C-alpha positions as CSV (number, residue, x, y, z in Angstrom):
1,M,101.4,131.4,80.1
2,R,101.0,135.1,79.3
3,D,102.1,134.6,75.7
4,A,99.5,131.8,75.3
5,L,96.8,134.1,76.8
6,R,97.8,137.0,74.6
7,H,97.2,134.8,71.5
8,G,93.8,133.4,72.7
9,W,94.8,130.2,74.4
10,L,93.3,130.0,77.9
11,F,95.1,126.8,78.6
12,S,97.8,124.9,76.8
13,R,99.5,121.7,77.7
14,W,102.4,122.8,75.5
15,M,104.4,125.8,76.6
16,P,106.0,127.1,73.3
17,N,108.4,129.5,74.9
18,L,110.1,127.2,77.4
19,A,113.2,125.1,76.6
20,L,114.7,128.2,75.0
21,G,111.7,128.5,72.8
22,Y,111.7,125.0,71.5
23,G,108.6,124.1,73.5
24,Y,107.9,121.9,76.6
25,P,104.9,119.9,77.6
26,F,104.9,121.3,81.1
27,F,101.2,121.4,81.8
28,N,100.5,118.0,80.3
29,Y,101.9,116.8,83.6
30,R,102.0,119.6,86.1
31,E,99.1,121.0,88.0
32,P,97.8,124.2,86.3
33,L,95.6,125.8,89.0
34,P,98.3,127.6,91.2
35,Y,100.1,128.9,88.1
36,S,96.9,130.1,86.5
37,M,95.8,132.0,89.6
38,G,99.2,133.6,89.9
39,E,99.2,134.6,86.2
40,A,95.8,136.2,86.7
41,L,97.2,138.6,89.3
42,Y,100.5,139.1,87.5
43,T,98.5,140.1,84.3
44,L,96.8,142.9,86.4
45,G,100.3,144.5,86.8
46,L,101.3,143.3,90.3
47,P,105.0,142.5,90.7
48,L,105.8,138.8,90.9
49,P,107.2,138.8,94.4
50,L,104.0,140.5,95.6
51,V,101.8,137.9,93.8
52,L,103.7,135.0,95.4
53,G,103.7,136.7,98.8
54,L,99.9,137.2,98.6
55,F,99.2,133.6,97.7
56,Y,101.5,132.3,100.4
57,A,99.9,134.6,103.0
58,L,96.4,133.6,101.8
59,S,97.2,129.9,101.8
60,L,98.6,130.2,105.4
61,M,95.5,132.1,106.5
62,A,93.2,129.6,104.8
63,A,95.0,126.7,106.4
64,A,94.8,128.3,109.9
65,Y,91.1,129.3,109.6
66,G,90.2,125.9,108.1
67,A,91.8,124.1,110.9
68,F,90.1,126.5,113.3
69,V,86.6,125.9,111.9
70,L,87.1,122.1,111.7
71,C,88.5,121.8,115.2
72,R,85.7,124.0,116.6
73,M,83.2,121.8,114.8
74,L,84.6,118.6,116.3
75,F,86.0,119.6,119.7
76,G,84.8,123.2,120.6
77,P,86.1,126.8,120.4
78,R,89.0,126.5,122.8
79,A,90.3,123.5,120.9
80,A,90.0,125.5,117.7
81,W,92.7,127.9,118.7
82,V,95.2,125.2,119.5
83,G,94.3,123.2,116.3
84,A,94.6,126.3,114.1
85,I,97.9,127.5,115.4
86,T,99.4,124.0,115.6
87,Y,98.5,123.5,111.9
88,A,99.4,126.9,110.5
89,L,102.6,127.4,112.4
90,A,103.9,123.9,112.0
91,P,107.5,123.9,110.8
92,Y,106.6,122.0,107.6
93,L,104.2,124.6,106.4
94,L,106.6,127.4,107.1
95,V,109.5,125.5,105.4
96,D,107.2,125.1,102.4
97,I,106.8,128.9,102.2
98,Y,110.1,130.3,103.3
99,R,112.6,127.6,102.2
100,R,111.1,125.5,99.4
101,G,108.8,128.0,97.8
102,N,106.3,125.3,97.0
103,L,103.1,127.2,96.2
104,P,101.1,124.2,94.8
105,E,101.7,122.2,98.0
106,S,100.9,125.2,100.3
107,I,97.6,125.6,98.5
108,A,96.8,121.8,98.7
109,L,97.5,121.8,102.5
110,A,95.2,124.8,102.9
111,I,92.4,123.1,101.0
112,L,92.5,119.9,103.1
113,P,90.7,121.1,106.4
114,W,88.0,122.7,104.3
115,L,87.4,119.4,102.5
116,F,86.9,117.7,105.9
117,I,84.4,120.4,107.0
118,Q,82.3,120.2,103.9
119,F,82.3,116.4,103.6
120,R,81.1,116.1,107.2
121,T,78.4,118.6,106.5
122,L,77.4,116.8,103.4
123,V,77.2,113.4,105.0
124,I,75.1,114.7,107.9
125,S,72.7,117.1,106.1
126,G,72.9,116.5,102.3
127,S,73.1,120.3,102.0
128,Q,73.3,121.5,98.4
129,K,75.7,124.1,99.4
130,A,78.0,121.5,101.0
131,F,77.6,119.3,97.9
132,I,78.8,122.2,95.7
133,K,81.6,123.2,98.1
134,S,82.9,119.7,98.5
135,L,83.0,119.2,94.7
136,V,84.8,122.5,94.0
137,L,87.3,121.9,96.8
138,L,88.1,118.4,95.7
139,V,88.5,119.5,92.1
140,M,90.9,122.3,93.3
141,L,92.9,119.7,95.2
142,F,93.3,117.5,92.2
143,L,94.4,120.5,90.1
144,S,96.7,122.1,92.7
145,H,99.2,119.4,93.5
146,N,99.5,115.9,92.1
147,I,101.5,114.5,94.9
148,S,99.3,115.9,97.6
149,A,96.2,114.4,95.9
150,L,97.9,111.0,95.8
151,L,99.0,111.1,99.4
152,L,95.9,112.7,101.0
153,V,93.3,110.4,99.4
154,P,93.7,107.5,101.9
155,F,93.2,109.9,104.9
156,L,90.3,111.8,103.4
157,G,88.7,108.6,102.2
158,S,88.9,107.0,105.7
159,Y,87.4,110.1,107.2
160,V,84.5,110.1,104.8
161,L,83.9,106.4,105.3
162,Y,83.8,106.9,109.1
163,Q,81.4,109.8,108.9
164,A,79.2,107.9,106.4
165,W,79.1,104.9,108.8
166,L,78.5,107.1,111.9
167,Y,75.7,109.1,110.3
168,R,74.3,106.2,108.1
169,S,70.8,106.8,109.6
170,H,70.8,110.2,107.8
171,R,70.9,108.4,104.5
172,K,73.1,111.1,102.9
173,W,76.4,109.2,102.7
174,H,76.0,108.4,99.1
175,L,76.3,112.1,98.2
176,A,79.9,112.0,99.3
177,F,80.7,109.2,96.9
178,I,78.9,111.0,94.1
179,V,81.1,114.1,94.7
180,V,84.2,111.9,94.5
181,I,83.1,110.4,91.2
182,L,82.2,113.7,89.7
183,A,85.5,115.3,90.8
184,V,87.4,112.5,89.1
185,M,85.4,113.0,85.9
186,L,85.7,116.8,86.0
187,T,89.5,116.6,86.2
188,A,90.0,113.7,83.8
189,W,91.1,116.1,81.1
190,F,94.2,116.7,83.2
191,W,95.0,113.5,85.2
192,L,94.2,111.0,82.4
193,P,96.9,112.2,80.0
194,A,99.3,113.0,82.9
195,L,99.0,109.4,84.1
196,L,98.8,107.5,80.8
197,E,101.3,109.6,78.8
198,Q,104.2,109.2,81.2
199,D,106.1,107.1,78.7
200,M,106.1,110.1,76.3
201,V,108.6,112.0,78.4
202,Q,111.7,111.3,80.4
203,L,110.0,111.1,83.8
204,N,112.6,108.6,84.9
205,L,115.0,111.5,85.3
206,S,112.9,112.9,88.1
207,T,114.0,110.1,90.3
208,S,117.4,109.3,88.8
209,T,119.5,111.7,90.9
210,R,120.5,111.0,94.5
211,N,118.6,114.0,95.9
212,N,115.3,112.9,94.2
213,D,115.6,109.2,95.0
214,F,113.3,108.3,97.9
215,H,116.0,105.8,99.2
216,F,118.1,108.8,100.3
217,N,115.3,111.0,101.7
218,F,114.0,109.2,104.7
219,I,114.2,110.8,108.1
220,S,114.5,109.4,111.5
221,L,111.9,109.6,114.3
222,G,114.4,111.6,116.3
223,Q,114.8,114.3,113.7
224,M,111.1,114.3,113.0
225,L,109.8,114.5,116.6
226,W,112.4,115.7,119.1
227,Q,114.3,118.6,117.5
228,L,114.0,121.8,119.5
229,P,113.7,125.1,117.5
230,V,117.0,126.4,116.3
231,P,117.6,130.2,116.7
232,Y,117.6,132.2,113.5
233,D,121.1,133.4,112.7
234,P,121.2,136.3,110.2
235,N,124.9,135.5,109.4
236,F,124.2,131.8,108.5
237,L,123.5,132.0,104.8
238,N,122.4,128.4,104.1
239,P,121.3,126.5,107.2
240,P,120.3,123.0,106.2
241,M,116.6,122.4,105.7
242,K,115.4,120.1,108.4
243,I,112.0,118.5,108.2
244,T,110.3,118.2,111.6
245,L,106.8,117.7,112.9
246,G,107.5,120.2,115.8
247,I,108.1,119.2,119.3
248,G,105.1,121.2,120.5
249,Q,102.8,119.6,117.9
250,G,104.0,116.1,118.9
251,V,103.6,116.6,122.6
252,L,100.1,118.1,122.3
253,A,99.1,115.2,120.0
254,L,100.2,112.7,122.6
255,L,98.3,114.6,125.3
256,G,95.2,114.5,123.0
257,I,95.4,110.7,122.7
258,G,95.9,110.4,126.5
259,C,93.0,112.7,127.3
260,A,90.7,110.6,125.2
261,F,91.2,107.8,127.8
262,I,90.8,110.0,130.8
263,F,88.1,112.6,130.1
264,P,84.6,112.2,128.7
265,R,84.4,112.2,124.9
266,S,81.5,111.6,122.6
267,K,81.3,108.5,120.4
268,E,82.2,110.5,117.3
269,Q,85.1,112.2,119.1
270,R,86.6,108.9,120.3
271,G,86.3,107.4,116.9
272,L,87.9,110.5,115.3
273,I,90.8,110.5,117.8
274,L,91.5,106.9,116.9
275,L,91.3,107.7,113.2
276,F,93.6,110.7,113.5
277,S,96.0,108.7,115.6
278,L,96.3,106.0,113.0
279,A,96.6,108.5,110.2
280,A,99.3,110.4,111.9
281,L,101.3,107.3,112.8
282,G,100.9,105.9,109.3
283,Y,102.2,109.1,107.6
284,L,105.1,109.5,110.1
285,W,106.1,105.9,109.7
286,M,106.0,106.2,105.9
287,S,108.6,109.0,106.3
288,T,111.1,106.6,108.0
289,A,113.4,104.1,106.4
290,S,111.5,101.2,108.0
291,S,108.8,101.6,105.4
292,V,111.2,101.3,102.4
293,F,109.6,98.0,101.4
294,V,106.2,99.8,100.8
295,W,107.9,102.4,98.7
296,E,109.6,99.7,96.6
297,A,106.3,97.7,96.2
298,F,104.4,100.6,94.7
299,P,106.3,102.2,91.7
300,L,104.0,105.2,91.6
301,L,105.3,106.3,95.0
302,S,108.8,106.8,93.6
303,F,107.4,110.1,92.0
304,V,106.8,111.4,95.5
305,Q,110.7,111.6,95.6
306,F,110.8,112.7,99.3
307,P,109.3,110.4,101.9
308,W,109.6,113.3,104.4
309,R,106.7,114.9,102.4
310,L,104.4,112.7,104.5
311,V,105.3,114.7,107.6
312,G,103.3,117.5,106.1
313,R,100.4,115.1,105.5
314,A,100.5,114.1,109.1
315,L,100.0,117.7,110.2
316,L,96.3,117.9,110.0
317,P,95.6,114.8,112.1
318,V,98.3,115.8,114.5
319,S,96.8,119.3,114.9
320,L,93.3,117.9,115.4
321,L,94.7,115.6,118.1
322,A,96.5,118.6,119.7
323,G,93.2,120.6,119.7
324,S,91.3,117.7,121.2
325,V,93.2,118.3,124.5
326,F,90.9,121.3,125.0
327,T,87.7,119.4,124.1
328,E,84.7,121.0,125.9
329,R,82.1,118.8,127.6
330,G,78.8,118.6,125.8
331,S,76.9,119.6,129.0
332,S,78.2,121.3,132.0
333,P,77.3,120.3,135.6
334,E,76.8,123.9,136.4
335,P,74.9,126.7,134.7
336,P,77.1,129.0,132.5
337,E,76.7,131.9,134.9
338,Q,78.2,129.8,137.7
339,Q,81.3,128.8,135.7
340,T,83.5,131.5,137.0
341,G,86.7,132.0,138.9
342,Y,89.4,129.4,138.7
343,R,87.1,126.9,136.9
344,T,87.3,129.1,133.9
345,A,90.5,131.0,134.4
346,I,92.8,128.0,134.7
347,P,91.8,126.4,131.3
348,V,92.0,129.8,129.6
349,L,95.5,130.5,131.1
350,F,96.7,127.1,130.1
351,L,95.3,127.7,126.6
352,C,97.2,131.0,126.4
353,F,100.4,129.4,127.6
354,V,100.1,126.6,124.9
355,V,99.3,129.1,122.1
356,A,102.2,131.4,123.1
357,G,104.6,128.4,123.2
358,L,103.6,127.4,119.7
359,V,104.0,130.9,118.3
360,I,107.4,131.4,119.9
361,G,108.6,128.0,118.8
362,A,107.6,128.8,115.2
363,Y,109.4,132.2,115.1
364,P,112.8,131.0,113.7
365,D,111.0,129.3,110.8
366,M,109.3,132.6,109.9
367,L,112.6,134.2,108.7
368,P,113.9,133.2,105.3
369,P,117.7,132.6,105.5
370,K,118.3,134.0,102.0
371,G,116.5,137.2,102.7
372,V,114.3,139.1,100.2
373,C,114.3,138.2,96.5
374,M,116.3,140.9,94.6
375,L,115.5,139.7,91.1
376,N,113.5,141.7,88.5
377,P,109.9,142.0,90.0
378,Y,108.5,141.9,86.4
379,P,110.4,139.1,84.8
380,G,109.9,138.4,81.1
381,I,110.8,135.6,78.8
382,S,114.5,136.8,78.7
383,E,114.8,136.2,82.4
384,V,113.2,132.8,82.0
385,S,115.7,131.9,79.3
386,A,118.6,133.1,81.3
387,Y,117.4,130.9,84.2
388,E,117.1,128.0,81.9
389,L,120.7,128.4,80.7
390,Q,121.7,128.0,84.4
391,G,120.6,124.3,84.3
392,W,116.8,124.7,84.5
393,L,115.7,124.0,81.0
394,G,111.9,123.8,81.0
395,M,112.0,125.3,84.5
396,D,112.8,121.8,85.7
397,P,116.2,120.9,87.2
398,E,116.1,117.3,86.0
399,Q,114.6,118.2,82.6
400,S,112.3,115.2,83.1
401,Y,109.5,116.5,80.8
402,F,111.6,116.5,77.7
403,P,110.0,114.2,75.1
404,V,111.7,110.8,75.0
405,W,112.9,111.5,71.4
406,V,115.1,114.4,72.7
407,E,118.7,113.2,73.3
408,E,120.4,116.5,72.7
409,H,119.0,119.4,74.7
410,P,118.6,122.7,72.8
411,S,121.2,125.3,73.4
412,D,120.5,127.9,70.6
413,T,118.8,131.0,72.0
414,A,117.5,132.5,68.7
415,L,113.9,131.4,69.3
416,A,114.0,132.7,72.9
417,A,115.4,136.0,71.7
418,A,112.4,136.3,69.3
419,F,110.0,135.7,72.1
420,A,111.9,138.3,74.3
421,A,111.6,140.8,71.4
422,G,107.8,140.4,71.4
423,H,107.2,138.5,68.2
424,L,106.7,134.9,67.3
425,P,109.8,133.1,66.0
426,E,110.0,131.7,62.4
427,R,110.1,128.0,63.1
428,L,110.5,126.6,59.6
429,D,114.2,125.9,59.3
430,V,114.9,127.8,56.1
431,D,118.6,127.0,56.3
432,Q,117.7,123.4,55.7
433,L,115.5,124.0,52.7
434,P,116.8,122.6,49.3
435,Q,117.9,125.1,46.7
436,G,115.0,126.5,44.7
437,V,112.4,126.3,47.4
438,E,110.4,129.5,47.7
439,V,108.4,130.4,50.8
440,V,105.5,132.3,49.3
441,S,103.9,133.3,52.7
442,A,104.1,132.3,56.3
443,D,101.6,133.1,59.1
444,Y,103.1,132.0,62.4
445,R,100.9,131.4,65.5
446,I,101.7,130.7,69.1
447,L,101.0,126.9,68.6
448,G,101.4,126.4,64.9
449,A,101.7,128.1,61.5
450,S,100.2,128.3,58.0
451,I,102.9,128.3,55.4
452,R,102.6,128.4,51.6
453,L,105.7,127.3,49.7
454,N,106.8,126.2,46.2
455,S,109.4,123.5,45.7
456,P,110.8,122.0,42.5
457,E,111.4,118.7,44.3
458,A,110.1,116.7,47.3
459,F,112.1,117.3,50.5
460,R,112.0,116.7,54.3
461,A,111.3,119.9,56.2
462,R,112.5,120.7,59.7
463,W,110.5,122.6,62.2
464,K,112.3,124.3,65.1
465,G,110.1,122.8,67.8
466,L,110.2,119.6,69.7
467,Y,108.0,116.7,68.6
468,F,105.3,115.6,71.1
469,P,102.0,113.7,70.5
470,G,99.4,116.3,69.6
471,W,101.2,118.0,66.8
472,H,99.2,117.7,63.6
473,L,100.1,118.6,60.0
474,R,97.8,119.1,57.0
475,I,99.2,119.6,53.5
476,D,96.6,121.2,51.2
477,G,93.9,120.1,53.7
478,Q,95.0,116.5,53.8
479,P,96.5,114.9,57.0
480,A,100.3,114.3,56.8
481,L,102.7,112.5,59.0
482,V,105.1,114.3,61.4
483,T,108.0,112.5,62.9
484,P,110.9,113.4,65.4
485,E,114.4,113.9,64.1
486,D,116.9,111.5,65.5
487,G,118.9,113.0,68.4
488,T,117.3,116.5,68.5
489,G,113.7,115.4,68.7
490,L,112.7,118.3,66.4
491,I,109.6,117.9,64.2
492,T,110.2,116.8,60.6
493,F,107.8,116.1,57.8
494,E,107.9,115.2,54.1
495,V,106.8,117.9,51.6
496,P,106.0,116.9,48.0
497,A,107.1,118.8,45.0
498,G,105.0,121.7,43.8
499,E,103.1,124.5,45.5
500,H,101.4,123.6,48.7
501,T,99.9,125.0,51.9
502,L,101.2,123.6,55.1
503,D,99.1,123.9,58.3
504,L,100.8,122.7,61.4
505,R,99.2,123.1,64.8
506,F,99.3,121.6,68.3
507,G,96.0,119.9,69.3
508,S,94.7,116.9,71.0
509,T,95.2,113.1,71.0
510,P,92.6,110.3,71.4
511,L,93.5,110.0,75.1
512,R,93.1,113.7,75.7
513,M,89.8,113.6,73.9
514,W,88.6,110.8,76.2
515,G,89.6,113.0,79.1
516,M,87.6,115.9,77.7
517,A,84.7,113.5,77.2
518,F,84.8,112.5,80.8
519,F,84.9,116.2,81.8
520,C,81.9,117.0,79.7
521,A,79.9,114.0,81.0
522,G,80.8,115.0,84.6
523,F,79.7,118.6,83.9
524,V,76.4,117.5,82.5
525,I,75.8,115.0,85.4
526,T,76.6,117.7,87.9
527,G,74.0,120.0,86.4
528,V,71.4,117.3,86.3
529,V,72.0,116.3,90.0
530,L,71.7,119.9,91.1
531,A,68.7,120.7,88.9
532,R,66.5,117.6,89.2
533,Y,67.3,116.5,92.7
534,P,67.3,119.6,95.0
535,L,69.2,118.8,98.1
536,P,68.2,119.8,101.7
537,G,68.9,123.3,102.7
538,K,70.9,125.0,105.4
539,K,68.5,124.2,108.1
540,H,69.6,120.6,108.1
541,E,73.3,121.4,108.4
542,P,75.0,120.2,111.7
543,K,75.4,122.7,114.4
544,V,78.8,124.0,115.4
545,T,79.6,123.9,119.0
546,D,78.4,127.1,120.6
547,R,80.8,129.9,120.3
548,D,82.3,131.8,123.2
549,W,84.2,135.0,123.4
550,L,87.4,133.1,122.3
551,S,85.8,132.5,118.9
552,S,84.8,136.1,118.2
553,G,86.1,137.9,115.2
554,T,87.4,140.7,117.4
555,V,89.6,138.4,119.4
556,I,91.0,136.8,116.2
557,I,91.8,140.2,114.6
558,L,93.4,141.6,117.8
559,L,95.5,138.5,118.3
560,A,96.7,138.6,114.6
561,L,97.6,142.3,114.9
562,G,99.4,141.7,118.2
563,L,101.5,138.9,116.8
564,L,102.4,141.0,113.8
565,Y,103.5,143.8,116.1
566,V,105.5,141.5,118.3
567,K,107.3,140.0,115.3
568,Y,108.0,143.0,113.1
569,G,108.1,145.7,115.8
570,I,110.1,143.9,118.5
571,M,111.6,140.5,117.7
572,D,112.9,141.3,114.2
573,R,114.7,144.5,115.5
574,M,116.9,143.1,118.3
575,P,118.9,140.0,119.3
576,T,116.8,137.5,121.3
577,P,117.2,133.9,122.3
578,L,115.4,133.0,119.0
579,R,117.4,135.5,116.8
580,Q,121.1,135.6,117.5
581,S,124.5,134.7,116.1
582,R,125.3,131.2,117.1
583,L,129.0,131.9,116.5
584,N,128.9,134.7,119.1
585,E,127.5,132.2,121.5
586,G,130.5,129.9,121.0
587,Q,128.6,127.3,118.8
588,L,129.7,125.8,115.5
589,P,126.5,124.9,113.7
590,E,126.4,121.5,112.0
591,V,130.1,120.6,112.9
592,D,131.9,119.6,116.1
593,V,135.6,119.9,115.4
594,A,136.8,123.6,115.7
595,L,139.7,124.5,113.4
596,N,139.8,128.2,112.4
597,Q,142.1,127.7,109.5
598,Q,142.5,130.6,107.0
599,F,142.7,130.0,103.2
600,G,144.0,132.9,101.1
601,D,143.1,136.3,102.5
602,S,139.3,136.1,102.7
603,I,138.1,132.6,103.6
604,T,138.4,130.7,106.9
605,L,137.5,127.1,107.6
606,L,135.9,127.4,111.1
607,G,135.4,123.6,111.6
608,Y,134.6,120.3,110.2
609,D,133.2,116.8,110.8
610,I,134.1,113.4,109.3
611,S,131.1,111.2,109.9
612,E,132.9,107.9,110.2
613,P,136.5,106.8,111.2
614,S,136.3,103.9,108.7
615,M,134.3,102.8,105.7
616,P,134.1,99.8,103.4
617,G,135.5,100.2,99.9
618,D,132.0,100.5,98.4
619,G,130.7,102.8,101.1
620,E,130.7,106.6,101.6
621,V,131.6,109.1,104.2
622,Q,130.1,112.6,104.9
623,V,132.6,115.5,105.4
624,D,130.9,118.6,106.8
625,L,132.7,122.0,106.4
626,L,131.9,125.4,107.9
627,W,133.3,128.3,105.9
628,Q,133.3,132.0,107.0
629,A,134.2,135.1,105.0
630,N,136.8,137.4,106.6
631,G,135.8,140.1,104.1
632,T,134.1,140.1,100.7
633,P,135.8,137.4,98.7
634,Y,137.3,138.2,95.4
635,G,136.1,135.1,93.6
636,D,133.3,132.6,93.4
637,Y,134.9,129.9,95.5
638,R,134.1,126.2,95.7
639,A,135.4,123.5,97.9
640,V,136.0,119.8,97.3
641,A,136.7,117.0,99.7
642,L,139.1,114.3,98.5
643,I,140.2,110.9,99.8
644,I,144.0,110.5,99.3
645,G,145.5,107.1,99.2
646,P,148.9,106.0,100.6
647,D,150.3,106.5,97.0
648,G,149.4,110.2,97.2
649,Q,146.7,109.9,94.5
650,S,143.1,110.9,94.9
651,W,140.8,107.8,95.2
652,S,137.5,109.8,95.2
653,P,135.6,110.4,91.9
654,A,135.2,113.9,90.5
655,G,132.4,115.7,92.2
656,T,130.6,114.9,95.4
657,A,127.0,114.3,96.4
658,R,125.1,116.5,98.9
659,P,123.0,115.2,101.7
660,S,119.3,115.6,101.9
661,G,118.3,119.1,103.1
662,Y,121.4,120.8,101.8
663,E,120.8,124.4,100.6
664,P,123.2,125.8,98.0
665,P,124.7,129.1,99.3
666,P,124.8,132.3,97.3
667,S,127.9,133.1,95.3
668,S,130.8,133.9,97.6
669,T,131.3,137.2,95.8
670,G,128.2,138.5,97.6
671,W,129.3,137.4,101.1
672,R,130.0,140.0,103.8
673,G,132.6,139.7,106.5
674,G,131.4,137.5,109.3
675,Q,128.8,135.6,107.2
676,Y,129.3,131.8,107.0
677,I,128.0,128.8,105.1
678,Y,127.5,125.0,105.7
679,D,129.3,122.9,103.0
680,P,128.7,119.2,103.3
681,H,130.1,116.6,101.0
682,I,129.3,112.9,100.6
683,V,132.4,111.2,99.3
684,S,132.8,107.7,97.9
685,L,135.8,105.8,96.6
686,L,136.7,104.7,93.1
687,P,135.9,101.0,92.5
688,G,138.8,98.8,93.4
689,A,140.3,101.0,96.1
690,P,142.5,98.7,98.2
691,P,142.0,98.5,102.0
692,G,144.3,100.7,104.0
693,S,144.7,104.1,105.7
694,Y,143.6,107.1,103.6
695,Q,143.7,110.9,104.3
696,V,140.7,113.2,104.0
697,E,141.8,116.4,102.4
698,V,139.9,119.6,101.5
699,V,140.8,122.1,98.7
700,I,139.0,125.4,98.0
701,F,139.4,127.0,94.6
702,D,138.1,129.7,92.3
703,K,135.3,128.4,90.2
704,E,136.2,130.5,87.1
705,T,140.0,130.0,87.1
706,L,140.2,126.7,89.0
707,T,143.1,128.3,91.0
708,P,143.3,126.8,94.5
709,L,143.6,129.0,97.5
710,P,146.7,128.3,99.7
711,V,146.6,127.5,103.3
712,V,147.8,130.4,105.5
713,N,150.3,129.0,108.1
714,S,150.4,130.2,111.7
715,D,153.4,132.5,110.9
716,G,151.4,134.2,108.0
717,S,153.3,132.4,105.2
718,L,151.4,130.6,102.4
719,G,151.4,126.9,102.4
720,E,150.1,124.2,100.1
721,P,146.5,124.4,98.7
722,G,145.2,121.2,100.3
723,L,144.6,120.7,104.0
724,V,144.5,117.2,105.6
725,L,141.5,117.0,108.0
726,G,142.1,113.5,109.3
727,T,142.6,109.8,108.4
728,L,140.1,107.3,107.2
729,S,140.4,103.5,107.5
730,V,139.1,101.7,104.4
731,T,138.1,98.1,104.7
732,R,137.1,95.5,102.1
733,P,133.9,96.3,100.2
734,T,130.7,94.7,101.4
735,T,129.9,93.5,97.9
736,P,132.8,92.3,95.7
737,F,133.5,94.5,92.7
738,T,132.5,93.3,89.2
739,H,134.3,93.7,85.9
740,E,131.6,96.2,84.9
741,S,132.0,98.4,88.0
742,L,135.8,98.4,87.5
743,E,135.2,99.2,83.8
744,V,137.5,96.3,82.8
745,G,137.0,94.6,79.5
């Protein structure tokens, strides 16, 4: 993005320096707003970790304060505290920040409560300020996270419809629908090509791997609702990422539903509690395997990849239900001055107890297991290219935005080296030019070039950049055809004999021009609406429930400072029940069978689990391993779980899958003595494996040399490399094997 800005492009769908400099249509499909905001701060000279940290902190504060204001508006100031902390300290939001590093989603979830606030204000009052804020926020949501916009629209739409019906007598409900239409028009320049140009890239790859296939990413209600917080263990390098709603959040939400039937509530509050209950239940149900038929019925949902994402979308309705437990009555039977003693003290003490419980329960999720990022705080294109060479071409692990014409991914780093050196690469492939062709002049730009050449004969030129709709060529001012090269997908074009000027540039397509036309129309209509039809002012906006001392800014600031002191000054500096070594407490995280078997001189297998004692021939079994470093290992070690048949041969295919939530550990060369990792393997059988008794064996080896580590026997002698963990009974497959699956003629 910085290179594009440096050369005068405020926004480009095509990122010319990605894919090792061959270009990548990243922003034709990915939301640009979070990246643009981050680039703005990075350009000012702030280090990248600080930029990211600031945005994560601001998104968390915006989420908390938004939930606070919304819950206070609907249920009162005491409810606001519970709603805010339930939302901001929910495990999902903290996992997004500390484990997944998903800035676009964090921003989208921070925007959501503010949208609810402004749409309610707009429907009730028709305030011009609420109209503008609603429009800006909705546009920000659409440009922040595609998946969140898709998943949150049903909930937001239901809320707006309910508010429109409830306050229909105000005759302002139509303004909400005008906002939605204008937001769709103002963002059409982005979503229209992203939606209708999907067949131009290999998006199918984004759902082709097991970890990104929704069929393998459902979670159970037990995991979602009833998991207690797990203490943070500084020696556990890669605890699995577990998606939970939070037991405190779930219990408070149920109390909120129950209280609606017991205590007085206004008509709006009862309706909202019903709406929030249905929304929460719907999102949570969609996270479970029982909803698989819905996912299969709507192909667009496959791009969500992880059904457990919907736990995050259930957070706001759940938090509002939790806050509704502390709903304050619209009128009190006693004057305020008489509401003293236990009548006030008991609710406040209960509120403090609930808030403290939520904060303490969230503490383990506030500590990133991989620690602080130690990479270059000012990364350049050379670091990006090095990262791409590790399997992240285009900064995308599945490379799903490569144009469909690309069958062979680029591996040459010459273009990336030119970008790293600070100059634009020469993309015309001069090595492919016929003999006698003279390049008279060449003016390379960030997204194109102007080249003057002289050739004694016609030839096909080759451009070192990937073909994608939007590339345009003019020869001597006349349009010419560009086509992709077979296999590589590089741009090629015919050049006639003689002296000619070639002008190649990346521009628009008819579809993108339609998107821009919708944007321009939306911009004009927005201006006309605001100019010709002044909307009611602030005096018509709904009143927020009267504030008490709990809502004062002083209390909020003091609480925030107190929590920071408790975390960084006390809890982070000493072992506590929420921060301790689980091994020292006699626990084996994620496994049940203790082993303590040493391999070589620096690695010990502490324990294991085999998920099933038997499996069908077309099934799979999960083998969980727990490794600990005795000292700093000499090599970068990897382990493999094998299924060995009665014939002594391995009947498991090369490589194993990983379960959902697995986090790759750092290289073992960086482990310190006492640190340990979780190493799960999902193992299947080769087609045609006969029924019988098999052995499950584990082997650990050096990644570079492939040399296996020997088992250390009880007398200190070195044994064989493999260790048998147990037996596995293999039964007939549930589905008969076909000739294709057996790879037979």
